Backbone as CSV, one residue per row, in Angstrom:
resi,resn,N_x,N_y,N_z,CA_x,CA_y,CA_z,C_x,C_y,C_z
1,GLN,216.405,-25.880,296.845,215.376,-25.911,297.882,215.413,-24.610,298.673
2,VAL,214.258,-24.181,299.146,214.145,-22.937,299.893,213.494,-23.237,301.237
3,GLN,214.081,-22.720,302.292,213.460,-22.796,303.620,213.026,-21.402,304.034
4,LEU,211.830,-21.296,304.570,211.216,-20.001,304.888,210.847,-19.937,306.358
5,VAL,211.150,-18.804,306.995,210.811,-18.598,308.404,210.171,-17.226,308.553
6,GLU,208.914,-17.201,308.997,208.207,-15.936,309.199,208.426,-15.422,310.614
7,SER,208.294,-14.112,310.750,208.350,-13.471,312.061,207.562,-12.173,312.002
8,GLY,207.284,-11.606,313.180,206.643,-10.304,313.238,205.174,-10.320,313.596
9,GLY,204.590,-11.492,313.745,203.189,-11.544,314.117,202.970,-11.117,315.565
10,GLY,201.707,-10.965,315.931,201.392,-10.585,317.307,199.983,-10.074,317.433
11,LEU,199.729,-9.441,318.569,198.415,-8.871,318.870,198.457,-7.373,318.633
12,VAL,197.483,-6.864,317.900,197.427,-5.437,317.604,195.976,-4.986,317.642
13,GLN,195.769,-3.734,318.004,194.408,-3.190,318.051,193.936,-2.840,316.636
14,PRO,192.636,-2.837,316.442,192.110,-2.403,315.137,192.629,-1.020,314.772
15,GLY,193.009,-0.882,313.505,193.602,0.367,313.044,195.106,0.420,313.170
16,GLY,195.680,-0.552,313.845,197.121,-0.576,314.052,197.868,-1.186,312.884
17,SER,199.179,-1.323,313.069,200.051,-1.830,312.008,200.954,-2.929,312.534
18,LEU,201.334,-3.806,311.630,202.334,-4.830,311.895,203.157,-5.018,310.631
19,ARG,204.390,-5.441,310.836,205.243,-5.767,309.694,205.713,-7.201,309.842
20,LEU,205.337,-8.031,308.897,205.781,-9.411,308.879,207.019,-9.532,308.003
21,SER,207.922,-10.392,308.430,209.116,-10.674,307.640,209.229,-12.163,307.389
22,CYS,209.842,-12.494,306.291,210.074,-13.890,305.940,211.528,-14.004,305.490
23,ALA,212.290,-14.776,306.243,213.694,-15.001,305.912,213.830,-16.309,305.144
24,ALA,214.523,-16.248,304.038,214.653,-17.421,303.176,216.095,-17.876,303.087
25,SER,216.261,-19.174,303.038,217.583,-19.743,302.785,217.540,-20.401,301.424
26,GLY,218.687,-20.506,300.787,218.702,-21.120,299.465,219.080,-20.114,298.405
27,ARG,219.909,-20.548,297.481,220.436,-19.633,296.465,219.420,-19.258,295.406
28,THR,218.289,-19.958,295.366,217.317,-19.681,294.313,216.241,-18.690,294.757
29,PHE,216.395,-18.096,295.943,215.376,-17.174,296.438,215.139,-16.037,295.464
30,SER,216.212,-15.473,294.932,216.071,-14.279,294.103,215.347,-14.560,292.794
31,ARG,215.204,-15.837,292.438,214.487,-16.187,291.217,213.087,-16.703,291.515
32,SER,212.647,-16.574,292.759,211.333,-17.088,293.165,210.309,-15.980,293.257
33,ILE,209.117,-16.232,292.775,207.981,-15.381,293.117,207.643,-15.687,294.570
34,MET,207.443,-14.648,295.367,207.140,-14.832,296.781,205.715,-14.377,297.067
35,GLY,205.012,-15.187,297.820,203.629,-14.875,298.139,203.365,-14.899,299.636
36,TRP,202.327,-14.194,300.033,201.813,-14.253,301.403,200.375,-14.769,301.340
37,PHE,200.089,-15.722,302.190,198.745,-16.279,302.339,198.355,-16.187,303.809
38,ARG,197.085,-16.357,304.078,196.635,-16.392,305.461,195.515,-17.406,305.612
39,GLN,195.379,-17.889,306.824,194.337,-18.860,307.117,193.747,-18.573,308.483
40,ALA,192.488,-18.167,308.494,191.779,-17.957,309.737,191.193,-19.280,310.206
41,ALA,190.893,-19.361,311.476,190.357,-20.593,312.043,189.081,-21.011,311.320
42,GLY,189.049,-22.261,310.896,187.863,-22.799,310.256,187.669,-22.398,308.802
43,THR,188.676,-21.770,308.230,188.556,-21.345,306.833,189.707,-21.906,306.013
44,GLU,189.585,-21.781,304.708,190.648,-22.227,303.822,191.728,-21.156,303.713
45,ARG,192.920,-21.581,303.356,194.020,-20.649,303.161,193.694,-19.743,301.978
46,GLU,193.930,-18.446,302.147,193.610,-17.506,301.086,194.815,-16.648,300.732
47,PHE,194.850,-16.242,299.488,195.915,-15.399,298.977,195.804,-13.994,299.565
48,VAL,196.960,-13.418,299.885,197.002,-12.048,300.399,197.750,-11.131,299.432
49,ALA,198.979,-11.496,299.103,199.813,-10.644,298.255,200.951,-11.463,297.687
50,ALA,201.541,-10.957,296.607,202.696,-11.624,296.022,203.556,-10.603,295.297
51,ILE,204.817,-10.985,295.095,205.775,-10.086,294.465,206.664,-10.894,293.528
52,SER,206.951,-10.317,292.386,207.785,-10.993,291.396,209.218,-11.098,291.888
53,TRP,210.010,-11.892,291.180,211.375,-12.113,291.636,212.192,-10.822,291.644
54,SER,211.910,-9.926,290.735,212.648,-8.657,290.673,212.093,-7.617,291.628
55,GLY,210.876,-7.851,292.118,210.215,-6.861,292.952,209.432,-5.834,292.149
56,GLY,209.490,-5.938,290.832,208.858,-4.934,289.999,207.356,-5.088,289.830
57,VAL,206.858,-6.269,290.156,205.418,-6.525,290.009,204.881,-7.038,291.333
58,THR,203.789,-6.436,291.780,203.119,-6.893,292.987,201.640,-7.094,292.688
59,TYR,201.014,-7.925,293.503,199.590,-8.216,293.311,198.976,-8.452,294.685
60,TYR,197.756,-7.925,294.868,197.110,-7.980,296.173,195.685,-8.510,296.062
61,ALA,195.246,-9.166,297.104,193.837,-9.502,297.207,193.049,-8.214,297.406
62,ASP,191.842,-8.173,296.924,191.023,-6.974,297.048,190.826,-6.571,298.506
63,SER,190.779,-7.552,299.377,190.495,-7.286,300.785,191.614,-6.533,301.492
64,VAL,192.824,-6.532,300.924,193.958,-5.870,301.573,194.534,-4.742,300.734
65,LYS,194.059,-4.578,299.528,194.598,-3.565,298.630,194.477,-2.187,299.254
66,GLY,195.584,-1.445,299.203,195.601,-0.114,299.786,195.985,-0.091,301.257
67,ARG,195.998,-1.257,301.896,196.374,-1.330,303.318,197.674,-2.103,303.530
68,PHE,197.913,-3.093,302.701,199.103,-3.940,302.828,200.071,-3.640,301.696
69,THR,201.363,-3.782,302.005,202.411,-3.597,300.999,203.427,-4.719,301.110
70,VAL,203.675,-5.391,300.004,204.671,-6.464,299.970,205.949,-5.922,299.333
71,SER,207.082,-6.338,299.880,208.374,-5.907,299.345,209.387,-7.031,299.563
72,ARG,210.515,-6.915,298.892,211.556,-7.928,299.057,212.930,-7.303,298.932
73,ASP,213.893,-7.955,299.544,215.293,-7.556,299.463,216.080,-8.808,299.088
74,ASN,216.410,-8.929,297.825,217.094,-10.149,297.359,218.511,-10.256,297.910
75,ALA,219.112,-9.152,298.237,220.454,-9.186,298.816,220.427,-9.799,300.219
76,LYS,219.316,-9.630,300.915,219.183,-10.146,302.277,218.300,-11.386,302.341
77,ASN,217.808,-11.837,301.198,216.929,-13.017,301.145,215.711,-12.860,302.063
78,THR,215.081,-11.712,301.994,213.904,-11.479,302.829,212.750,-10.920,301.998
79,VAL,211.565,-11.218,302.443,210.358,-10.623,301.889,209.514,-10.150,303.071
80,SER,208.881,-8.990,302.918,208.142,-8.389,304.018,206.710,-8.084,303.602
81,LEU,205.868,-8.002,304.607,204.476,-7.596,304.393,204.143,-6.535,305.427
82,GLN,204.049,-5.300,304.986,203.660,-4.192,305.858,202.141,-4.128,305.873
83,MET,201.560,-4.239,307.063,200.102,-4.273,307.188,199.651,-3.066,308.003
84,ASN,198.892,-2.200,307.388,198.367,-1.007,308.033,196.846,-1.074,308.114
85,SER,196.283,-0.216,308.956,194.825,-0.128,309.114,194.219,-1.513,309.320
86,LEU,194.805,-2.254,310.216,194.371,-3.633,310.423,192.948,-3.704,310.975
87,LYS,192.255,-4.744,310.548,190.872,-4.974,310.945,190.765,-6.326,311.649
88,PRO,189.755,-6.523,312.468,189.590,-7.830,313.116,189.532,-8.982,312.116
89,GLU,188.991,-8.735,310.950,188.907,-9.803,309.946,190.252,-10.155,309.314
90,ASP,191.303,-9.394,309.652,192.655,-9.750,309.214,193.289,-10.795,310.127
91,THR,192.625,-11.115,311.208,193.148,-12.109,312.139,193.290,-13.460,311.452
92,ALA,194.496,-14.021,311.519,194.776,-15.292,310.846,196.221,-15.689,311.116
93,VAL,196.552,-16.892,310.716,197.957,-17.286,310.631,198.429,-16.903,309.231
94,TYR,199.542,-16.184,309.179,200.076,-15.702,307.912,201.283,-16.548,307.518
95,TYR,201.298,-16.950,306.248,202.357,-17.800,305.716,203.039,-17.111,304.535
96,CYS,204.344,-17.218,304.457,205.011,-16.843,303.213,205.302,-18.110,302.427
97,ALA,205.374,-17.949,301.135,205.536,-19.091,300.251,206.372,-18.694,299.044
98,ALA,207.066,-19.666,298.487,207.935,-19.443,297.332,207.471,-20.281,296.147
99,ASP,207.375,-19.621,295.014,207.025,-20.286,293.756,208.252,-20.210,292.861
100,GLN,208.877,-21.353,292.623,210.114,-21.373,291.847,209.907,-21.782,290.399
101,THR,208.685,-22.088,290.027,208.468,-22.636,288.685,207.661,-21.729,287.768
102,SER,206.932,-20.786,288.333,206.053,-19.964,287.506,206.767,-18.704,287.039
103,SER,206.321,-18.177,285.933,206.836,-16.908,285.445,205.873,-15.761,285.744
104,LEU,204.642,-16.113,286.088,203.640,-15.111,286.430,203.154,-15.348,287.850
105,ILE,202.748,-14.268,288.504,202.253,-14.384,289.874,200.977,-15.217,289.906
106,ALA,200.915,-16.160,290.834,199.742,-16.999,291.016,199.092,-16.679,292.359
107,THR,197.774,-16.817,292.403,197.053,-16.562,293.640,196.557,-17.835,294.303
108,ILE,196.801,-18.979,293.689,196.356,-20.240,294.278,197.530,-20.911,294.969
109,SER,197.276,-21.460,296.125,198.345,-21.984,296.963,199.062,-23.180,296.330
110,LEU,198.366,-23.928,295.494,198.975,-25.121,294.897,200.150,-24.782,293.986
111,ARG,200.239,-23.555,293.545,201.323,-23.145,292.649,202.629,-22.872,293.396
112,TYR,202.561,-22.825,294.713,203.740,-22.479,295.505,204.404,-23.758,296.016
113,ASP,205.732,-23.765,295.926,206.484,-24.976,296.183,206.937,-25.116,297.629
114,TYR,207.220,-23.990,298.276,207.761,-24.028,299.630,206.977,-23.079,300.529
115,TRP,206.855,-23.472,301.801,206.040,-22.718,302.760,206.770,-22.569,304.080
116,GLY,206.529,-21.431,304.732,207.003,-21.264,306.085,206.045,-21.905,307.067
117,GLN,206.381,-21.795,308.347,205.569,-22.427,309.381,204.390,-21.551,309.814
118,GLY,204.400,-20.297,309.440,203.304,-19.396,309.754,203.548,-18.571,310.999
119,THR,202.927,-17.402,311.046,202.989,-16.532,312.215,201.592,-15.976,312.478
120,GLN,201.194,-15.978,313.745,199.831,-15.579,314.103,199.714,-14.065,314.169
121,VAL,198.681,-13.551,313.537,198.314,-12.136,313.636,196.912,-12.063,314.216
122,THR,196.782,-11.343,315.323,195.485,-11.185,315.968,195.174,-9.702,316.078
123,VAL,194.043,-9.309,315.519,193.616,-7.909,315.565,192.390,-7.845,316.463
124,SER,192.561,-7.244,317.629,191.480,-7.223,318.617,191.715,-6.095,319.606
125,SER,190.621,-5.538,320.092,190.724,-4.511,321.118,190.604,-5.129,322.509
């Protein structure tokens, strides 16, 4: 079993940056595909980015490609999301999630087995 705790959210002006972190407990973290999703008010949860268990493969939603970077440190059981050039439409609650059963990165939330509680990101002037 994996427990996930996100941190690093907050209020930032358009064009600014934030770095989200997700701390994981559990010995199987290093074998999990890790994903980031977000959910804005009144909308469905959407895929943002994901990283393979080795860190060698990453995948991004088109809306964040070139602005966000996902990374992981298996020695520290953490996964991060560096968000640059933030836009008001990036405002949402951001969740990290662990997929322990798939061998390929998935973009649908149902494929992920464990979820954090979420951290709010607000982009506003």
